[in-house]
C-alpha positions, 0 to 999 in steps of 0.5 A, spaced: 532 415 801 525 418 799 521 415 793 518 421 790 514 418 784 507 416 785 503 411 781 498 413 777 495 406 775 497 399 773 495 397 766 495 391 761 498 392 755 495 388 749 501 389 744 506 386 749 501 382 753 504 384 760 502 389 766 506 396 766 505 402 771 505 409 769 509 413 774 509 421 775 514 424 778 514 431 783 516 434 777 510 432 772 515 427 768 512 421 766 515 414 766 513 407 765 516 401 768 514 393 767 512 389 773 516 383 770 522 387 769 523 390 775 522 383 779 527 380 775 532 386 776 531 385 783 531 377 784 533 373 778 540 373 777 543 375 770 551 374 770 551 374 763 548 380 762 542 378 758 537 383 756 530 379 755 525 377 761 521 371 759 515 367 763 517 360 763 510 358 763 508 363 758 503 366 762 505 374 762 500 375 768 505 370 772 510 375 775 513 370 780 520 370 781 521 363 780 517 364 773 522 369 770 528 367 766 533 372 763 534 370 755 538 373 749 533 375 743 536 369 739 535 364 745 528 366 745 527 365 738 529 358 738 
């Protein structure tokens, strides 16, 4: 499978305090992905289909697998 998108740049989002990547497809369609979400989707089990990813150490720059955890919004509010 050939990856047709190219990374335009990685940026820091001050609002949600996380990194994100801007991608541009061959058809000039822009999309945005968040690094921590992509790492969690690939490597952190989510059997209960929770929707939020949190950083265990509250450091949004630490996107290591062992630092990411799936949660629900209500769990995150506690």
